[in-house]
C-alpha positions, 0 to 999 in steps of 0.5 A: 018912591016906586021909581027909586025902588025900580032903580035900586032893583036894576042896580042890584041886578047889574051887580050880579054876574051875567047868567047868574044862578041863586044857590043860596036857597038850596037846603044843602047850600044853607047847611054849608053856609051855616057851617062856614059861619059857625066853624070858620066865622064867615059872615052870613051876609057875605056868604049869601051874596057869593052864593046868590050870584054863582055864574051859570057858565064858570068857564071861558070855552076855547076851540080845541084843535087836533094836535098834528105834527108832520102831517099826522094827527095823533089819536087821543090818549097816545104818547105821541099826542101827549109828548107833542103837546108838552115836550115842545115847551122846552124853549120856554123852560130855558127862558124861565130858568134863565130869568128865575135862576136865583130863585130856582137855585135857592129852592134847589139848594133848600129842598134838594130838587133839581131846578129843571124839574121844578121848571118842567112842572110849571111848564106843563101846569101853566105854560110858565104862567101863560095859562093859569086856568079858564074857570072861575074857581068859586063858581066851578066848585059850587057847581061840582059840589051842589049840582044834583048830578055832580060827581065827587061832591064831598071832595069838592065841598072840601075844596070849596071850604079850603078856597074860602079859607084861603081867600080869607087868609090872603084877603082876596075875593074868592069870586075873582080867583081863576083856575082849572076845571077841577079848581086848581090855582096858579102857576103850580096848579095847586088844588085849594086843600093843598095850600095849607100843607104845601104852599110856602111864602118863598118871597117872604112877603107874608102871603102864600100866592100860587100866582106869584112865581117865587112862591110857586117855585118854592112850593113845588120844590117843597111839595116834592121834598115832602113826598120824599124826593131822593137827591142825586138819584136818577128818575127814569131811563129807557130800556131795551126789550124784544119786540115792538109791543110789550105785554109780558109784565104788568106796567105802571108805577104801582107795580115794582120789580127787582131789576135782576128778575127782569130778564131781557130788559136792559137800560139803554144808558147808565141809571143811577138807581139801585132799588126796585123799578117800575116798568112804564109803557108809552104807547106809540103808533107803531111800537111801545117805548119801555122805561124803568121808573125809580123812586123819584118817578113815583114822587112826581106821580104824587103831583099828578097820578098819571104815568104819562104826566110823570114821564112828560115832566121827566122828559121835558126836564131833561130837554130843558137841562140839555138846552140850557147847558148848551146855551149858558153852561151848567146851571 
């Protein structure tokens, strides 16, 4: 009998993740599990199993290298570094657009979003599906929601609830889902709470899965449409100004101006947009690039609230479009 108990204990131990932490005994986690049971019908036994075996290390560490180009290593945070990191993905974007032409065309026609912008977002978020995240999302969210020094705990508890409900709907094990350090999932890197409102079953298989290319394409297009993308309007244009550094006015997508009031600032090419514009400053090593940003530029920031992110989406999209048309003709 003793031997049998010993074997059983060893077997149970081996089932737990290596370096697992038992969160199920924490008062706050007990309260959370009770909420999942009472409000959403999750089985207590299943919840205890998940929270008993939380991985201590929820990520797979990777060595980070300095981004260097033509002999120069760019400083963290500069546009030079940011642009080099993402704009080099144009070639992959051309291949992606060619491979998924029909799906992108269908999404563009249904939601009014240019295919190159859908492609650029997938390129930046997951490198066209190559990199979908180095974290086990359940474990990561547990750490963020319940560790004593965890930041934004309320937000991450909301994401954890959404993740478990998503896993139940799609009939998948939440412990197997991988994503980013903030819990974002799949090619489109949606956080769990955005699934219910913005994920679409674009391949009509009865499931909404961001690891499925077709669903990811449709969901990104739907997301931008729901945030009021204006079909046919330009996104941004680079402008001229006097000098090498720009500090005359407030920059960023939260500040807007009438173009008539911006003396000495002129677009370098035609800009099919007639509303108020924001001034987007891109800090380079020896000068500042300045751009007009229109309404659609602001819409991209609803995906990620960073002007650099939105500009990288825009510039990557334009590079992809130009290269695609040069190789294959108009999309």
